[in-house]
N, C-alpha and C positions, 0 to 999 in steps of 0.2 A: 660396461661399455659407455655409460654416460660420462664417466671420468675421461675416457679417451676422446670423446667429442668435445668436451670443454677444454682439453689440453691441446687442441689443434692450433690454438693461437700461439702456443709456444714452439711449434715446429717450424722448420724452414720449408721453402717451397718444394724441394725434392721429397722431403719426408711426407708432406701433406699429399703430394701426388701419389706416393706409394700407399698411403692410407686409402685414397679413393680407388686405386686399382685393387687393393685387397678387399674392400667392401663390395666392389663389382664382382669379384670372384665368389665371395660368399653369397651374393644374390643369385649368381648363376647356379651355384650348388643347390641353393634352396629351390630355384626354379626347376632344376632337374628332378629333385625329390618330389616336388609338387606334381610334376608331369607324370612321373611314375605312379604316384598314388591316385591319379585321375583328376587332379585339380588343374585342368588346362587353362582356365581363365587366370588363376593366380600365377601359374607358371609363365604365361604370356606377359603379365604385368611385371613380374620380377625380372624376366629376361629383357624387356624393354628398358626398365629402369637401370639394369646393369650396363646395357649398351650405351645409354645416355651418359651415365657416369664415366664409363671408360673413354668415350669419345671426348668428353668435356673435362677430363681430369686435370689437364694443364690449366685451363681457364679457372676451374674451381679452386685449384691450389694457389693461383696467383691473384685472383680478383677478390671481390668482397667476401670476407671471412664469415660474415653473418649468414649469407646465402649458402655458403659451403657447409656451415653447421646445420642449417635446415635440411640440406640434402642428406647429410650423414644421419640426422635424426630420423628422417623418413625411411631411409634404407634400413637402418637398424630396427625401426618399428615393423617394417615388412618382415624381416627375418624373425624377429621376436614373436610376431603374430603367428607365423607358420609353426614355429617351434612350440608355442603354447598349445596349439591345437593338435600338433603331431609331435609329442615329446620323444617318441621312440623311432629312430630312423629304421628304414626297411633294411633287412639283412641281405636280400637278393634284389638286384635291379634288372632281372630278366623281364623283358616285355614280349609278350606273345601276340 
């Protein structure tokens, strides 16, 4: 993933925007898994970060690439942190 972050400079604006939308989707998926497993605080942070990235994807793709790289690094760190603590996804997502 680190290679993908460094390669963002080589992408055009539309491709960068697509990268941000995809990372927002990944954060939302991680937030959903965290919520199901009972980590509501982590789920809220991931959801908020995903919303912020999705809303600002256009500006992030067009403006300062240094800040865009930081946002991507923070988002991937959030996802990696959750996957490190919870390496095995839940089989059932039934919430009672």
